[in-house]
C-alpha positions in Angstrom: 26.6 -5.3 6.9 25.9 -6.9 3.5 23.1 -8.2 4.6 21.7 -4.7 6.1 22.2 -3.3 2.8 19.7 -5.9 1.3 17.2 -4.5 3.0 17.5 -1.1 2.7 15.9 0.7 -0.4 18.0 1.5 -3.3 16.5 5.3 -3.6 13.0 6.4 -4.5 11.4 6.4 -7.7 9.8 9.4 -9.3 6.7 10.3 -7.8 4.1 8.1 -9.1 6.2 5.9 -10.9 5.4 2.0 -9.1 8.0 0.0 -8.1 8.3 -4.2 -9.3 6.1 -5.1 -6.1 3.6 -2.1 -7.0 3.2 -3.2 -10.1 2.2 -6.9 -9.4 -0.3 -5.3 -7.1 -1.9 -3.1 -9.7 -2.1 -6.2 -11.4 -3.9 -7.8 -8.4 -6.4 -4.8 -8.2 -7.0 -5.3 -11.8 -8.0 -8.8 -12.0 -10.0 -7.9 -8.9 -12.0 -5.4 -10.5 -12.6 -7.7 -13.7 -13.5 -10.2 -11.3 -16.3 -7.7 -9.9 -15.2 -7.0 -6.3 -12.8 -3.6 -7.1 -15.0 -0.6 -9.2 -12.2 2.0 -9.1 -8.4 2.0 -7.8 -5.3 4.6 -8.3 -2.3 4.9 -7.8 -0.7 7.4 -5.3 -4.5 8.7 -5.8 -4.7 10.3 -2.5 -2.8 12.4 0.1 -3.2 12.9 3.8 -2.4 15.8 5.9 -0.9 13.8 9.5 0.5 17.3 11.0 2.3 20.5 10.0 3.9 19.4 7.1 3.6 15.8 7.0 1.8 13.8 4.8 0.3 10.4 3.9 0.0 9.0 0.5 -0.8 5.3 0.2 0.3 3.2 -2.3 -3.5 2.8 -3.8 -6.5 4.0 -3.0 -9.6 1.2 -3.7 -13.0 1.6 -4.3 -15.0 -1.9 -3.6 -17.9 -2.4 -6.0 -19.9 -1.7 -2.4 -18.8 2.1 -2.3 -16.5 1.4 0.6 -13.1 3.5 0.1 -9.5 2.1 1.4 -6.0 2.9 0.7 -3.6 -0.1 0.4 -0.4 0.1 1.1 2.4 -2.2 -0.4 5.4 -2.9 1.6 8.1 -5.8 0.9 9.8 -4.2 4.5 8.5 -2.0 7.0 10.4 1.1 8.2 9.1 2.6 11.6 8.0 6.3 10.2 6.4 4.2 7.6 4.0 2.2 10.0 3.4 5.6 12.6 1.9 7.3 9.4 -0.4 4.9 8.6 -1.5 4.1 11.9 -2.1 8.0 13.0 -4.2 8.7 9.3 -6.3 4.8 10.5 -7.0 7.1 13.4 -7.4 10.5 11.5 -9.9 9.3 8.9 -12.9 7.1 8.3 -11.1 4.9 5.3 -10.1 1.4 5.9 -6.2 1.4 6.1 -4.6 -2.0 4.8 -0.8 -2.9 4.5 -0.2 -5.6 1.7 2.7 -7.6 1.2 4.0 -10.1 -0.5 3.9 -13.9 0.7 6.9 -16.3 0.3 6.2 -19.5 -1.9 6.8 -21.3 1.6 3.9 -19.6 3.2 1.7 -20.2 -0.2 2.3 -17.1 -2.1 0.0 -14.7 -2.8 -0.6 -11.7 -0.4 -0.5 -11.0 3.1 -3.4 -8.4 4.5 -2.7 -6.3 7.9 -5.4 -3.9 8.6 -4.8 -0.6 10.7 
């Protein structure tokens, strides 16, 4: 019971508020912007309609310097409904959807990337 509780979120933050992992990823995007890889990014910048009364808001909308638009989802732990929503959005919209997670130090640190 104790271990399962550690995997559950402590509650939702207010809309527009970043958790610690999202703050760290925003810093990574800012560094990539400074390096000339990213032209623009915005937290919760776009919302996608998946079905009636069903929407998906990726954590970050990211525009690369070549004009390509990507949606980045930052996850520490995947819930089944979140994985389903990103897959549905990837099927419906002509945008690249990417999930990023913090890689443990024993795996070299940084960010793991999964494309949908």
